[in-house]
NUBARO-414708 format. One line per 5 residues: number of its first residue (from 0); their letters; for each residue x, z, y of N, C-alpha, C. Coordinates in steps of 0.02 Angstrom, whole numbers, plus 50000, padded with zeros to 5 digits. Each point is the difference from the previous one (the first is absolute). Layout:
N
NUM) a) X/Z/Y/X/Z/Y/X/Z/Y ~ ...;
END
This chain:
83
0) msdtp) 51629/47878/50716/50053/50037/49983/50028/50041/50053 ~ 50018/50063/49988/50019/50044/50052/50078/50000/50000 ~ 50023/50006/50060/50079/50004/50008/50027/50072/49993 ~ 49955/50052/49982/50018/50065/49991/50012/50002/49925 ~ 50054/50035/49983/50019/50009/49919/49953/50050/49972;
5) pltle) 49989/50006/49935/49953/50047/49976/50047/50073/50004 ~ 49953/50042/50002/50030/50078/50003/50031/50015/49933 ~ 50055/50035/49997/50025/50022/49945/49967/50060/49967 ~ 50016/50020/49945/49963/50068/49975/50025/50054/50041 ~ 50058/50002/50021/50024/50061/50038/49966/50004/50067;
10) elsrl) 49986/49940/50040/49963/49993/50053/49939/50021/49995 ~ 49960/49973/49939/49927/50024/49988/50000/50074/49999 ~ 50053/50027/49964/49992/50074/49991/50002/50036/50055 ~ 50026/49979/50058/50013/50028/50057/49936/49995/50056 ~ 49961/49947/49973/49951/49976/50051/49944/50051/50010;
15) rlraa) 49981/50022/50069/49943/50045/50010/49954/49978/50051 ~ 49948/49995/49974/49942/49981/50052/49976/50053/50030 ~ 49978/49985/50060/49965/50055/50051/49937/49976/50010 ~ 49958/50052/50017/49926/49978/50000/49990/49951/50059 ~ 50046/49998/50055/50000/49956/50057/50011/49930/49969;
20) dlppd) 50033/49993/49950/50017/49932/49977/49941/49970/49955 ~ 49953/50036/49982/49950/49988/49962/49926/49975/50036 ~ 49956/49944/49980/49935/50004/50025/49966/50072/50007 ~ 49970/50006/50055/49958/50077/50003/49957/50020/49943 ~ 49970/49958/49975/49957/50012/49940/50038/50023/49943;
25) laaal) 50055/49964/49991/50041/50033/49939/50029/50056/50015 ~ 50036/49996/50058/50031/50064/50019/49947/50059/49995 ~ 49947/49998/50017/49942/50058/49998/49993/50013/49928 ~ 49991/49949/49964/49994/50006/49928/50044/50050/49965 ~ 50065/49975/50013/50069/50037/49973/49999/50063/50023;
30) ksrgg) 49977/50010/50069/50008/50065/50025/49952/50059/49966 ~ 49937/49970/49986/49957/50042/49958/50018/50015/49929 ~ 50021/50061/49982/50022/50019/49938/49946/50019/49955 ~ 49965/49957/49966/49946/50009/49960/50000/50069/49961 ~ 49979/50007/49934/50000/50062/49970/49949/50052/50013;
35) rpkav) 50006/50045/49977/49946/50058/49994/50004/50035/50073 ~ 49939/50012/50026/49992/50026/50061/50024/50071/50009 ~ 50026/50027/50057/50024/50058/50013/49944/50056/49979 ~ 50012/50054/49969/49948/50047/49991/49992/50044/50055 ~ 49926/50016/50005/49986/50044/50054/50033/50075/49995;
40) vkrvp) 49983/50019/49929/50025/50070/49986/50053/49981/49948 ~ 50064/50015/50015/50067/49984/49959/50000/50064/49940 ~ 50009/49969/49952/50009/50054/49948/50073/50034/50000 ~ 50002/50053/49969/50069/50032/50009/50033/50000/49922 ~ 50054/49978/50000/50031/50001/49929/50018/50065/49986;
45) islrv) 49981/50023/49938/50023/50060/49965/50027/49989/49926 ~ 50027/50054/49972/50012/50005/49925/49955/50043/49964 ~ 49969/49981/49963/49942/50044/49954/50008/49992/49936 ~ 50009/50058/49962/50006/49995/49927/49933/50009/49966 ~ 49970/49948/49965/49932/50009/49962/50014/49987/49914;
50) epevl) 49959/50021/49973/49996/49997/49937/50006/49924/49977 ~ 50040/49987/49948/50007/49924/49981/49937/49969/49971 ~ 49941/50036/49980/49951/49970/49982/49957/49977/50062 ~ 50006/50048/50060/49963/49986/50057/50038/49931/50030 ~ 50057/49997/49997/50027/49934/50027/49986/49949/49971;
55) aafka) 50002/49992/49926/49991/49953/49952/49925/49977/50005 ~ 49947/50050/50021/49934/49987/50011/49998/49958/50057 ~ 50031/50013/50059/49983/49956/50065/50037/49941/49989 ~ 50062/49984/49966/50032/49948/49991/49968/49948/49954 ~ 49956/50038/49950/49968/49955/49946/49939/49958/50048;
60) mgpgw) 49982/50023/50052/49953/49975/50046/50019/49930/50029 ~ 50069/49980/49997/50024/49951/50023/50035/49996/50071 ~ 50013/49948/50037/50016/50008/50061/49967/50031/50054 ~ 50030/50021/50050/49960/50051/50045/49994/50066/49981 ~ 50028/50021/49940/50001/50082/49978/50012/50041/50054;
65) ptrms) 50057/50003/50032/50019/50043/50055/49946/50009/50051 ~ 49964/49950/50015/49940/50008/50046/49945/50040/49969 ~ 49987/49980/49942/49941/50035/49969/50018/50070/49989 ~ 50070/50017/49988/50015/50068/49985/49997/50039/50061 ~ 50021/49977/50059/49996/50024/50070/49929/50012/50010;
70) ealar) 49951/49954/49991/49929/50003/50014/49968/50055/49954 ~ 50028/50018/49942/49973/50047/49954/50019/50073/50023 ~ 50072/50002/50031/50018/50053/50031/49964/50028/50074 ~ 49978/49939/50023/49977/50016/50070/49923/50026/49986 ~ 49964/49973/49946/49934/50032/49986/50012/50069/49981;
75) aarrl) 50038/50020/49950/50024/50070/49984/50006/50048/50060 ~ 50046/49971/50045/50015/50042/50066/49931/50010/50043 ~ 49958/49945/50002/49938/50009/50042/49953/50045/49949 ~ 49999/50012/49949/49963/50040/49956/50022/50077/50003 ~ 50069/50010/50010/50031/50056/50018/49983/50031/50067;
80) tav) 50008/49959/50045/49992/50017/50067/49928/50021/50017 ~ 49949/49965/49956/49931/50011/50006/49974/50070/49988 ~ 50042/50035/49968/49975/50057/49970/49998/50064/50047;
END
């Protein structure tokens, strides 16, 4: 049994751990922010008006439709510049 009283909810809410307070392997794992890797070529956000049928067709293909739309535009751009 410990002589230290349990922390209150207020004390727990103020608690902040530093990397130096953690075992090195745990600190490294927490430091690494998983997720999607950074893109080599960053996309440029734009506002584009398309026909409702075009948007519906891409969305009907399911998740990933913005990527497929971008790929279709890239193919069209390559054909236009190859002329």
